[in-house]
Steps between C-alpha positions, in 0.01 A plus 500: 500500500590138571725453804700176502650304794866595535619144422300486173719759328779413265783678677755425236424825317630691800842318499688811382383691810547204725853463377594867560333479842679183590842626395457836684401312811766233471779751422405714794529190732822395323647838553392498868659173595792470254553856374880548577580139391354551164695635195468865435280443194321184601165658592510713181555199280230306674264791459571493128429133490162565664414777238597276211288205638208723544538628153496143368167431666353828360577362156345168596184685602492680160496159323252320733248776567221525248287752696537717806515305828384675822556422869294604811203656330706659229747671740793363308465445127760311295472615128707624202494850627670404825744267336627773266574737791650222714759428229592868506531494883698179499734623224554832676570329828747265338693786348490682838648192672776473226626861538461473886744215515767750385364806688488335836877422481559870555400453867245781508214264601589308815203263507520311174265223599218743586560683183421197280197371672359844524534511119310176483234637738458796272475271192229300671300812573523607136380152385208514736411846364499360144271209589262685730133543406395639836579828700619309801761278324599796282573698811688218675728459190553876473601528862729194481680658207505843668622388843782294339603797277510741796756281685701426180544869432653552850736201492809725486474587866808708517399720212318829574350506158368146542338583837349814371351341192358197699325749740361706211386181327316375815321833553407545135393142473284516813315810356454327174365184671252718702378664179459164322300361800285802505412436133438137571262593777294701272485207257397257776245736636333530157514128422508302819767255351874483466503278184589725208279315248200544729617863561493559120125397485389683813690820422310513168173455697607774735581726214155457357352587844665841505812431702742631228675750724596251759623267227713774348647569852581136543670481162699816570623380847593157355690645212696745708581226762622247235694781324751462793579139405565586134678828592267714293380851567362626739652237728855492350691718750656206686676347200813715457598486866430135539675397173808701609518360851415136436762237412526492125349154444207609722455810289475277188251275682278802583535646150377174333344241724319744739384721208372192297323379812329841529381479144366152552280638786394801293385260226305264725348757734428818299420356165281209598321669801406818304462362149118480501421817701275721281503878482307772311764526225560123460684226696680657786835337449508599132417866574577639843723208614719491198529883496614489871760233428597693190582805702710287753686367200561844354610637833737209558662530161540883537623502859727195460679613199535872591628431853745257364669769293676661796606181682872427554450172703440225246258297739288815556493549128385139448229565768364786297527291193296231671227755586486583126488132407205463728328772308571323171348183640187670594433617144323186391239559773376812334275333392604134490460264201514121472878540421586695811622192689750389242623861454562530867662158559733562203599833639563358843708221352724743317518714808610204710798433256601852480474609860689205645772550247529866576501462878769222460722742316426778760584262784843406340590863426394628846703223676824607316439874497346513847231737363166476322546841329508538132873589514560130604414405141762732352726307253327164569542400132871513529499297824239242413361509140257216573346679798477832306347352194253300703402803695454688174263229376303518823467873488398502146234247573365715787495797263308301239760506224440250218662146495444462870218333698407834660422652154235242422367510846428876465389453136232256595379721779501808273319327213234367747447861614456616147260224416283633787531856359671605821715762319576717802658213692682386195649847467607510869663164452693613198610836648605352839696210317698765307570683826634177655768484226686779674572336836548142343749634258663697782624159640605397148699816458684437826597152398635588159601870501627565846825378659481341839740545784632145460598320173528155670268230364165477689499200736167314444415173654467226237147424581383870470704531176320197350153613620543847355619360168208260475247768589648730243478229231144418597404868487622523137372153399146556625516858344573337161252224546216638724252255353663213679371652829170648386397170325593303804286734718202480270518124460569403865331763699131571474404716799198346656313825558126523497516773235235372264495716198551829682870552395537622145743309275 
């Protein structure tokens, strides 16, 4: 592999990462030296400017980049795959900042400056994860996102729930990190390299030399460790407590940005590294690997949807819903086809719209009712029809009801599983989706069929009201015209994997 001098690289392709790094560093210094003299929302607005500027340069990269561009012996790889995920991360962080501008006015988070540049640090870690083609940079990005998330979860220092959730998150995350590193150590021991494209070739050679058992162990440890980041079984136990205790915008950030970052790592690491490994029954990933991921998907769908049935706290319910969503997103891996990337990106796009809309409504209701329980939604339609109707749209989309972006997201995943004749996983997906109707419609029943303690109109900040309305409209619009998104993905994003002809169409 050719190694260039550091000054011979075209560093313009890393401008999105440099911008986020620069804003995070600059805002930390600005907060240190002029924190109290700044307006209450100045750092938040500047953070939003940085995210929008980075998004602009991602689009610039999409138009100027004809083929993957790598840095430092392929440790960082700028390609269509990474650009697609970066747009999801940047969009999710922008929505997080927008709802945070209202949330932080409640005074529960004392250190606003730290809050915003920790968000940017987490975003930077996610972007590094999406662009990494090396175990070292993957782990650096993973830890940058994780460490930032640990602190963000505990930002409500006077809240017992927040302190408890932050502690549980750190402990669970540390164990997951150790498991992931253990799996990486097996991979490195077998291959002697940290570059995932070289790993792919050398693992195939190791498989032919009779090291299948160690390869299977490495795959299992990596899958279990990465399951923590996407909140999938068997590493899902942290999610309900953390979602409940974290500030609501941080919960939305973890539900969308952190989960999407985990999937970007699953794609790069598991799919590329183990794609060419042989086994007695056929290619390892299409036989044993896909079965293992299929079992994780089924367990996540079953556990997430059944445990959500008895929840009375809405954020805990959304946590179990998120576990089930992770299971749905793993369905295209069992086994993957050439369409799996567009299927997953479309689903994550719809999930981004729906999740931030739902959490914005939850935040507004919880602020007024001083509770996050289901009873806080009682009579919401009579107090704020726009919030109630929007929340209904978001819940119907999560449930996969037609004329919503969530319906087509699940439809594409389901049809992909049927095309691969994966009938048992398709059946689990249908049954668990039907089960989810009960708890989603439980919130809808509260909003329309129950009377609340107060009949006064719901006080919603204008920015939150507008954001929820726009997200609800987008959820319906892209549910009616899903081809606008799928065509855009297929035209503009061609994942630069070294798949060859191994993935069936």
